[in-house]
C-alpha positions as a Markdown table, in Angstrom:
| # | Residue | x | y | z |
|---|---|---|---|---|
| 1 | Met | 186.3 | 23.2 | 123.7 |
| 2 | Val | 189.7 | 25.2 | 123.5 |
| 3 | Val | 189.7 | 29.0 | 123.7 |
| 4 | Leu | 192.8 | 31.1 | 123.8 |
| 5 | Asp | 192.5 | 34.8 | 124.7 |
| 6 | Thr | 194.9 | 37.9 | 125.6 |
| 7 | Asp | 194.8 | 39.2 | 129.3 |
| 8 | Trp | 195.5 | 42.5 | 128.3 |
| 9 | Gly | 195.2 | 43.7 | 132.1 |
| 10 | Ser | 198.6 | 41.8 | 132.2 |
| 11 | Phe | 200.2 | 44.1 | 129.6 |
| 12 | Ser | 203.3 | 45.7 | 130.9 |
| 13 | Thr | 206.1 | 47.7 | 129.9 |
| 14 | Asp | 209.3 | 48.5 | 131.7 |
| 15 | Ser | 209.7 | 52.2 | 132.5 |
| 16 | Asp | 210.6 | 54.7 | 135.2 |
| 17 | Glu | 207.3 | 56.2 | 134.2 |
| 18 | Ile | 205.1 | 53.6 | 136.2 |
| 19 | Asp | 202.0 | 55.9 | 136.8 |
| 20 | Ile | 201.8 | 56.7 | 133.2 |
| 21 | Glu | 202.5 | 53.1 | 132.2 |
| 22 | Arg | 199.9 | 51.8 | 134.5 |
| 23 | Arg | 197.3 | 54.4 | 133.6 |
| 24 | Leu | 197.8 | 53.5 | 129.8 |
| 25 | Ala | 197.7 | 49.7 | 130.4 |
| 26 | Arg | 194.4 | 50.2 | 132.5 |
| 27 | Phe | 192.9 | 52.4 | 129.8 |
| 28 | Leu | 193.9 | 49.9 | 127.2 |
| 29 | Ala | 192.2 | 47.0 | 129.0 |
| 30 | Glu | 189.1 | 48.8 | 130.3 |
| 31 | Ser | 188.4 | 51.6 | 127.6 |
| 32 | Phe | 189.8 | 51.0 | 124.5 |
| 33 | Leu | 189.4 | 47.0 | 124.2 |
| 34 | His | 186.0 | 45.4 | 124.4 |
| 35 | Asn | 186.9 | 43.0 | 126.9 |
| 36 | Gly | 190.4 | 43.4 | 127.8 |
| 37 | Tyr | 190.2 | 41.2 | 130.8 |
| 38 | Ser | 188.8 | 38.3 | 129.2 |
| 39 | Gly | 191.8 | 36.1 | 129.1 |
| 40 | Arg | 191.9 | 36.1 | 133.1 |
| 41 | Lys | 188.2 | 35.0 | 133.2 |
| 42 | Leu | 188.4 | 31.9 | 131.3 |
| 43 | Tyr | 189.0 | 29.5 | 133.9 |
| 44 | Arg | 186.1 | 30.7 | 135.9 |
| 45 | Leu | 183.8 | 30.5 | 132.5 |
| 46 | Phe | 184.8 | 27.2 | 131.8 |
| 47 | Lys | 184.0 | 26.0 | 135.4 |
| 48 | Gln | 180.6 | 27.8 | 135.4 |
| 49 | Gln | 179.8 | 26.0 | 132.2 |
| 50 | Asn | 180.5 | 22.8 | 134.1 |
| 51 | Leu | 183.1 | 21.6 | 131.6 |
| 52 | Ala | 185.1 | 18.5 | 132.5 |
| 53 | Asp | 189.3 | 17.8 | 132.3 |
| 54 | Ile | 189.8 | 21.6 | 132.4 |
| 55 | Ser | 193.5 | 22.6 | 131.6 |
| 56 | Phe | 195.1 | 25.7 | 131.1 |
| 57 | Glu | 198.6 | 27.0 | 129.9 |
| 58 | Val | 199.6 | 30.7 | 130.1 |
| 59 | Phe | 201.9 | 32.0 | 127.2 |
| 60 | Pro | 203.9 | 35.2 | 128.0 |
| 61 | Val | 204.3 | 37.1 | 124.9 |
| 62 | Ser | 207.2 | 39.6 | 124.9 |
| 63 | Thr | 209.2 | 41.9 | 122.8 |
| 64 | Pro | 212.4 | 44.0 | 123.3 |
| 65 | His | 211.4 | 46.0 | 120.2 |
| 66 | Tyr | 209.5 | 49.2 | 120.8 |
| 67 | Ala | 208.2 | 49.5 | 117.2 |
| 68 | Val | 206.5 | 45.8 | 117.8 |
| 69 | Ala | 205.0 | 46.8 | 120.9 |
| 70 | Arg | 203.6 | 50.0 | 119.7 |
| 71 | Gln | 202.1 | 48.5 | 116.6 |
| 72 | Gly | 200.6 | 45.4 | 118.6 |
| 73 | Thr | 199.1 | 47.7 | 121.1 |
| 74 | Gln | 198.0 | 50.3 | 118.5 |
| 75 | Ala | 199.8 | 52.5 | 120.8 |
| 76 | Glu | 199.2 | 55.6 | 118.6 |
| 77 | Ile | 195.4 | 55.3 | 118.6 |
| 78 | Val | 195.3 | 54.4 | 122.3 |
| 79 | Glu | 197.6 | 57.3 | 123.4 |
| 80 | Lys | 195.4 | 59.9 | 121.5 |
| 81 | Glu | 192.3 | 58.5 | 123.1 |
| 82 | Ala | 193.7 | 58.5 | 126.3 |
| 83 | Val | 194.7 | 62.3 | 126.0 |
| 84 | Lys | 191.2 | 62.8 | 124.9 |
| 85 | Ala | 189.7 | 61.0 | 127.7 |
| 86 | Gly | 192.0 | 63.0 | 130.2 |
| 87 | Ile | 193.9 | 59.8 | 131.4 |
| 88 | Ile | 197.1 | 61.3 | 130.6 |
| 89 | Thr | 198.2 | 64.9 | 129.6 |
| 90 | Ala | 199.8 | 65.6 | 126.4 |
| 91 | Lys | 202.9 | 66.5 | 128.5 |
| 92 | Glu | 202.9 | 63.3 | 130.2 |
| 93 | Leu | 202.6 | 61.7 | 126.8 |
| 94 | Gln | 205.7 | 63.4 | 125.5 |
| 95 | Arg | 207.6 | 62.1 | 128.6 |
| 96 | Trp | 206.4 | 58.7 | 128.4 |
| 97 | Gln | 207.3 | 58.2 | 124.6 |
| 98 | Ala | 210.6 | 60.0 | 125.0 |
| 99 | Ser | 211.2 | 57.6 | 128.0 |
| 100 | Leu | 210.6 | 54.5 | 125.8 |
| 101 | Glu | 212.4 | 55.8 | 122.8 |
| 102 | Gln | 215.4 | 56.5 | 125.0 |
| 103 | Ala | 215.1 | 52.8 | 126.4 |
| 104 | Asp | 214.7 | 51.6 | 122.7 |
| 105 | Leu | 218.0 | 53.5 | 121.8 |
| 106 | Glu | 219.9 | 52.0 | 124.6 |
| 107 | Gly | 218.6 | 48.6 | 123.7 |
| 108 | Val | 216.7 | 48.0 | 127.1 |
| 109 | Phe | 213.3 | 48.2 | 125.9 |
| 110 | Phe | 211.1 | 45.4 | 127.3 |
| 111 | Ser | 207.3 | 44.8 | 127.0 |
| 112 | Ser | 205.0 | 41.6 | 127.7 |
| 113 | Val | 201.5 | 40.5 | 127.9 |
| 114 | Asn | 200.0 | 37.1 | 128.8 |
| 115 | Val | 197.8 | 34.9 | 126.7 |
| 116 | Val | 195.8 | 32.2 | 128.1 |
| 117 | Met | 194.3 | 29.1 | 126.6 |
| 118 | Leu | 192.1 | 26.8 | 128.1 |
| 119 | Ala | 190.7 | 23.3 | 127.2 |
| 120 | Gly | 187.5 | 21.6 | 128.7 |
| 121 | Arg | 185.3 | 19.1 | 127.7 |
| 122 | Lys | 181.5 | 19.0 | 127.8 |
| 123 | Asn | 180.0 | 16.3 | 130.0 |
């Protein structure tokens, strides 16, 4: 059996707005996605199923492109829902977006997430 899944809890974006970044990342993983932490749970789940010859690999996925990161995380929808849920304020969202747009203009934007792959064999 082979399973590949994203650990959205590992999603990060370089920003001086660390508090906003962490709140949005946590909201994405916990509230917006069905099971945003599933990638990190795979090893335990394989062990609990008594699979043999378990192997794993973690693949970092990153981008220096703001538009790619926004598209890949459905940022427009997530941000609107985060404001609606009171995770961030509209003013914080404006500050967050402005800081990332500035980083993109300066060529220093960076975002990453881990994808986890496990393989195991049923005895």
